[in-house]
C-alpha positions in Angstrom: 13.2 -52.8 98.7 14.1 -49.3 97.6 12.9 -46.2 99.6 12.0 -43.0 97.7 11.8 -39.9 99.8 9.3 -37.2 98.8 11.6 -34.5 100.3 8.9 -32.1 101.4 6.6 -32.7 98.4 3.1 -34.0 99.0 3.3 -36.6 96.2 5.0 -37.9 93.1 3.1 -39.1 90.0 3.6 -42.8 89.2 5.0 -42.3 85.7 7.5 -39.8 87.0 8.6 -42.2 89.8 9.5 -44.9 87.3 11.4 -42.5 85.1 13.3 -40.8 88.1 14.4 -44.2 89.4 15.5 -45.2 85.9 13.2 -48.2 85.9 12.2 -47.3 82.4 14.1 -45.7 79.5 11.7 -42.9 79.0 8.5 -41.3 80.3 6.6 -42.7 77.3 7.9 -46.2 78.1 6.8 -45.8 81.8 3.3 -44.8 80.6 3.0 -47.9 78.4 4.0 -50.2 81.2 1.4 -48.6 83.5 -1.3 -48.8 80.8 -0.5 -52.4 80.2 -1.1 -53.3 83.8 2.5 -54.1 84.7 2.7 -51.9 87.7 1.1 -52.4 91.1 0.4 -49.8 93.8 -0.3 -51.1 97.3 -0.7 -54.6 95.9 -3.2 -53.8 93.2 -2.7 -53.3 89.5 -2.7 -49.6 88.7 -3.4 -48.2 85.3 -3.6 -44.5 86.1 -0.5 -43.0 84.6 -0.4 -40.0 86.8 -1.6 -41.7 90.0 -0.4 -39.6 92.9 1.8 -41.6 95.3 2.1 -40.4 98.8 4.1 -41.4 101.9 3.1 -45.0 102.9 2.4 -46.2 99.4 4.4 -49.1 97.8 5.0 -49.6 94.1 5.9 -52.9 92.5 7.3 -53.1 89.0 9.2 -56.1 87.7 11.6 -57.2 90.4 11.6 -53.8 92.2 9.5 -52.8 95.2 9.6 -49.1 96.1 8.4 -47.6 99.4 7.3 -44.0 99.3 8.5 -42.1 102.4 8.0 -38.5 103.6 
């Protein structure tokens, strides 16, 4: 499991998280994976590209699990 720290921010958008962690090659690719239902937030498929992720959320994509921390 990977931890992602918000570093004082309230949230990060789902598509930006995938891009920042280099889990996708581009922002457009991240959006497509999300729209195709290939990303889970807190154990449920998430199709909102700009879903706001806050401390305590977990994201699963492929073999990766990311815990969002404050």
